[in-house]
C-alpha positions as a Markdown table, in Angstrom:
| # | Residue | x | y | z |
|---|---|---|---|---|
| 1 | Met | 37.8 | -39.7 | 66.9 |
| 2 | Ser | 38.1 | -43.5 | 66.9 |
| 3 | Asn | 41.4 | -45.2 | 66.2 |
| 4 | Leu | 40.0 | -46.7 | 63.0 |
| 5 | Leu | 39.0 | -43.2 | 61.8 |
| 6 | Asn | 42.5 | -41.9 | 62.6 |
| 7 | Asn | 44.2 | -44.9 | 60.9 |
| 8 | Leu | 42.1 | -44.5 | 57.8 |
| 9 | Ile | 42.8 | -40.7 | 57.6 |
| 10 | Glu | 46.5 | -41.5 | 58.0 |
| 11 | Lys | 46.3 | -44.3 | 55.3 |
| 12 | Ile | 44.5 | -42.0 | 52.9 |
| 13 | Gly | 46.8 | -39.1 | 53.9 |
| 14 | Glu | 45.7 | -35.7 | 55.1 |
| 15 | Glu | 47.4 | -34.2 | 52.1 |
| 16 | Glu | 45.2 | -36.2 | 49.7 |
| 17 | Leu | 42.1 | -35.1 | 51.6 |
| 18 | Val | 43.2 | -31.5 | 51.5 |
| 19 | Lys | 44.0 | -31.8 | 47.8 |
| 20 | Thr | 40.6 | -33.3 | 47.2 |
| 21 | Gly | 39.0 | -30.4 | 49.2 |
| 22 | Glu | 40.9 | -27.9 | 47.0 |
| 23 | Arg | 39.1 | -29.3 | 44.0 |
| 24 | Phe | 36.0 | -28.0 | 45.7 |
| 25 | Asn | 37.5 | -24.7 | 46.8 |
| 26 | Leu | 37.7 | -25.8 | 50.5 |
| 27 | Lys | 40.4 | -24.4 | 52.7 |
| 28 | Pro | 42.6 | -27.0 | 54.4 |
| 29 | Asp | 41.0 | -26.7 | 57.8 |
| 30 | Lys | 37.5 | -27.0 | 56.4 |
| 31 | Ser | 38.6 | -29.9 | 54.2 |
| 32 | Lys | 40.0 | -31.8 | 57.2 |
| 33 | Lys | 36.9 | -31.2 | 59.3 |
| 34 | Leu | 34.5 | -32.3 | 56.5 |
| 35 | Ser | 36.7 | -35.3 | 55.8 |
| 36 | Ala | 36.7 | -36.5 | 59.4 |
| 37 | Glu | 32.9 | -36.0 | 59.6 |
| 38 | Ala | 32.2 | -37.6 | 56.2 |
| 39 | Ile | 34.5 | -40.6 | 56.9 |
| 40 | Ser | 32.9 | -41.1 | 60.3 |
| 41 | Val | 29.4 | -41.1 | 58.7 |
| 42 | Leu | 30.7 | -43.5 | 56.0 |
| 43 | Ile | 32.1 | -45.8 | 58.7 |
| 44 | Gly | 28.7 | -45.7 | 60.4 |
| 45 | Gly | 27.0 | -46.7 | 57.2 |
| 46 | Leu | 29.4 | -49.5 | 56.6 |
| 47 | Ala | 29.0 | -50.8 | 60.2 |
| 48 | Lys | 25.2 | -50.7 | 59.9 |
| 49 | Asn | 25.3 | -52.6 | 56.6 |
| 50 | Met | 27.7 | -55.2 | 58.1 |
| 51 | Lys | 25.0 | -56.2 | 60.6 |
| 52 | Asp | 22.9 | -57.7 | 57.7 |
| 53 | Ser | 24.5 | -60.8 | 56.1 |
| 54 | Glu | 23.4 | -60.0 | 52.5 |
| 55 | Lys | 24.5 | -56.4 | 52.8 |
| 56 | Ala | 27.7 | -57.4 | 54.5 |
| 57 | Asp | 28.5 | -59.6 | 51.4 |
| 58 | Lys | 27.9 | -56.6 | 49.2 |
| 59 | Val | 30.3 | -54.5 | 51.3 |
| 60 | Met | 32.9 | -57.2 | 51.1 |
| 61 | Asp | 32.4 | -57.3 | 47.3 |
| 62 | Met | 32.9 | -53.5 | 47.2 |
| 63 | Leu | 36.2 | -53.9 | 49.1 |
| 64 | Asp | 37.4 | -56.9 | 47.0 |
| 65 | Glu | 40.0 | -55.4 | 44.6 |
| 66 | Asp | 39.8 | -58.4 | 42.3 |
| 67 | Lys | 36.2 | -57.8 | 41.5 |
| 68 | Ala | 37.0 | -54.1 | 40.9 |
| 69 | Leu | 33.6 | -52.8 | 41.8 |
| 70 | Ile | 35.0 | -49.4 | 42.6 |
| 71 | Lys | 35.7 | -47.7 | 39.4 |
| 72 | Lys | 36.8 | -44.1 | 39.0 |
| 73 | Asn | 33.4 | -42.7 | 38.0 |
| 74 | Ser | 31.1 | -40.6 | 40.1 |
| 75 | Glu | 27.9 | -42.6 | 39.3 |
| 76 | Asn | 29.5 | -45.7 | 40.8 |
| 77 | Glu | 30.6 | -43.9 | 44.0 |
| 78 | Leu | 27.2 | -42.3 | 44.3 |
| 79 | Gly | 25.7 | -45.8 | 43.9 |
| 80 | Ile | 27.9 | -47.0 | 46.7 |
| 81 | Leu | 26.7 | -44.1 | 48.9 |
| 82 | Arg | 23.1 | -44.9 | 48.1 |
| 83 | Glu | 23.8 | -48.5 | 49.0 |
| 84 | Leu | 25.5 | -47.6 | 52.3 |
| 85 | Phe | 22.8 | -45.2 | 53.4 |
| 86 | Asn | 19.8 | -47.2 | 52.1 |
| 87 | Asn | 18.9 | -44.4 | 49.6 |
| 88 | Lys | 18.9 | -41.8 | 52.4 |
| 89 | Glu | 22.2 | -40.2 | 51.2 |
| 90 | Asn | 20.5 | -36.9 | 50.5 |
| 91 | Lys | 19.7 | -36.5 | 54.2 |
| 92 | Ile | 23.3 | -37.2 | 55.1 |
| 93 | Phe | 24.5 | -34.6 | 52.5 |
| 94 | Lys | 22.0 | -32.1 | 53.8 |
| 95 | Gly | 23.1 | -32.6 | 57.5 |
| 96 | Leu | 26.8 | -32.4 | 56.7 |
| 97 | Ala | 26.2 | -29.3 | 54.5 |
| 98 | Lys | 24.4 | -27.5 | 57.3 |
| 99 | Ser | 27.0 | -28.4 | 59.9 |
| 100 | Asn | 29.8 | -27.2 | 57.6 |
| 101 | Leu | 28.0 | -24.2 | 56.2 |
| 102 | Met | 28.1 | -25.6 | 52.7 |
| 103 | Lys | 25.7 | -26.4 | 49.9 |
| 104 | Lys | 24.3 | -29.9 | 49.7 |
| 105 | His | 25.7 | -30.5 | 46.2 |
| 106 | Glu | 29.2 | -29.5 | 47.4 |
| 107 | Val | 29.1 | -32.1 | 50.2 |
| 108 | Lys | 27.7 | -34.7 | 47.8 |
| 109 | Asp | 30.5 | -34.0 | 45.3 |
| 110 | Phe | 33.1 | -34.1 | 48.1 |
| 111 | Met | 31.7 | -37.4 | 49.5 |
| 112 | Val | 31.6 | -38.9 | 46.0 |
| 113 | Ala | 35.3 | -37.9 | 45.6 |
| 114 | Ile | 36.5 | -39.4 | 48.9 |
| 115 | Thr | 34.4 | -42.6 | 48.8 |
| 116 | Pro | 37.0 | -44.5 | 46.6 |
| 117 | Leu | 39.8 | -43.2 | 48.9 |
| 118 | Leu | 38.0 | -44.5 | 52.0 |
| 119 | Met | 37.0 | -47.8 | 50.4 |
| 120 | Gly | 40.6 | -48.3 | 49.1 |
| 121 | Ala | 42.0 | -47.6 | 52.6 |
| 122 | Ile | 39.6 | -50.0 | 54.3 |
| 123 | Ala | 40.3 | -52.7 | 51.6 |
| 124 | Gln | 44.0 | -52.2 | 52.1 |
| 125 | Thr | 43.7 | -52.4 | 55.9 |
| 126 | Ala | 41.5 | -55.5 | 55.6 |
| 127 | Lys | 43.9 | -57.2 | 53.3 |
| 128 | Glu | 47.0 | -56.3 | 55.4 |
| 129 | Thr | 45.4 | -57.7 | 58.5 |
| 130 | Asn | 43.6 | -60.6 | 56.9 |
| 131 | Met | 40.2 | -59.3 | 58.1 |
| 132 | Asp | 37.2 | -61.4 | 57.1 |
| 133 | Lys | 33.6 | -60.3 | 57.1 |
| 134 | Lys | 33.1 | -61.0 | 60.8 |
| 135 | Val | 36.3 | -59.2 | 61.9 |
| 136 | Leu | 35.6 | -56.2 | 59.7 |
| 137 | Ser | 32.1 | -56.0 | 61.1 |
| 138 | Thr | 33.5 | -56.1 | 64.7 |
| 139 | Val | 36.1 | -53.4 | 63.9 |
| 140 | Leu | 33.6 | -51.1 | 62.3 |
| 141 | Glu | 31.2 | -51.6 | 65.2 |
| 142 | Met | 34.0 | -50.9 | 67.7 |
| 143 | Ala | 34.8 | -47.7 | 65.8 |
| 144 | Gly | 31.2 | -46.7 | 66.1 |
| 145 | Arg | 31.2 | -47.5 | 69.8 |
| 146 | Ala | 34.4 | -45.4 | 70.4 |
| 147 | Asp | 32.7 | -42.5 | 68.8 |
| 148 | Leu | 29.6 | -43.2 | 70.9 |
| 149 | Lys | 31.7 | -43.2 | 74.1 |
| 150 | Arg | 33.1 | -39.8 | 73.2 |
| 151 | Val | 29.6 | -38.6 | 72.4 |
| 152 | Gln | 28.1 | -40.0 | 75.6 |
| 153 | Asn | 30.8 | -38.2 | 77.7 |
| 154 | Ser | 29.0 | -35.0 | 76.6 |
| 155 | Lys | 25.5 | -34.9 | 78.0 |
| 156 | Ile | 24.4 | -32.4 | 75.3 |
| 157 | Leu | 25.5 | -34.7 | 72.5 |
| 158 | Ser | 23.9 | -37.8 | 74.1 |
| 159 | Ile | 20.6 | -36.0 | 74.0 |
| 160 | Ile | 21.1 | -35.4 | 70.3 |
| 161 | Asp | 21.0 | -39.2 | 69.6 |
| 162 | Leu | 17.3 | -39.2 | 68.9 |
| 163 | Asp | 16.9 | -42.8 | 67.9 |
| 164 | Lys | 19.4 | -44.0 | 70.6 |
| 165 | Asp | 21.5 | -46.0 | 68.1 |
| 166 | Gly | 24.7 | -44.6 | 69.3 |
| 167 | Arg | 25.4 | -42.5 | 66.2 |
| 168 | Ile | 24.4 | -38.9 | 65.8 |
| 169 | Gly | 25.2 | -38.5 | 62.1 |
| 170 | Asp | 21.9 | -40.0 | 61.1 |
| 171 | Asp | 20.1 | -37.7 | 63.5 |
| 172 | Leu | 21.7 | -34.4 | 62.3 |
| 173 | Pro | 19.3 | -33.7 | 59.5 |
| 174 | Lys | 16.3 | -34.0 | 61.8 |
| 175 | Ile | 18.0 | -31.9 | 64.5 |
| 176 | Leu | 19.0 | -29.2 | 62.1 |
| 177 | Gly | 15.5 | -29.1 | 60.7 |
| 178 | Leu | 14.1 | -28.7 | 64.2 |
| 179 | Leu | 16.5 | -26.0 | 65.1 |
| 180 | Ser | 15.8 | -24.2 | 61.8 |
| 181 | Lys | 12.1 | -24.2 | 62.6 |
| 182 | Leu | 12.8 | -23.0 | 66.2 |
| 183 | Phe | 14.9 | -20.1 | 65.0 |
| 184 | Lys | 12.3 | -19.2 | 62.4 |
| 185 | Phe | 9.6 | -19.3 | 65.1 |
| 186 | Phe | 11.5 | -17.0 | 67.5 |
| 187 | Gly | 12.9 | -14.9 | 64.7 |
| 188 | Ser | 9.4 | -14.1 | 63.3 |
| 189 | Lys | 8.0 | -12.7 | 66.6 |
| 190 | Lys | 7.7 | -9.0 | 66.6 |
| 191 | Pro | 9.3 | -7.3 | 69.6 |
| 192 | Arg | 7.1 | -6.0 | 72.3 |
| 193 | Arg | 6.9 | -2.3 | 73.0 |
């Protein structure tokens, strides 16, 4: 886990994440695991958006407390997720659901619930440290690289990065689909006599 991810989880508070998970009938361990994975994926989405100047401005607007773009309603948070993942949020939900043995809608609801917590923690961190757009972009990219280094240390996980962008979160849905087809293929064969 990157330092940024650890710091954000600490700022949000594990208790808050566990309490959020309880709303969805998640046990504390599962809630912590899903939180770490979801926040890591969200950081990846933020980092990717920060590379584009126009999208980076939107991210900075989302983090600007004075503009109050983050309201406490699920449609707004779902809109933020759509923006961060370029309307591919359903693939993210599906991948996280499979890796956590959950239903897609449960992961979606959980991510919608933690999005304002994460955005608030990032906004607070950015404000406390006087981060501008360029610094925040660098920090998010470094967090992604830290996760990449950890992934690259494992040969198996580095193979999973299908598009070689340094993040496996966006590759999980495709990998899980391929594995599912592989298991179906081998599972459907009749045993030889």
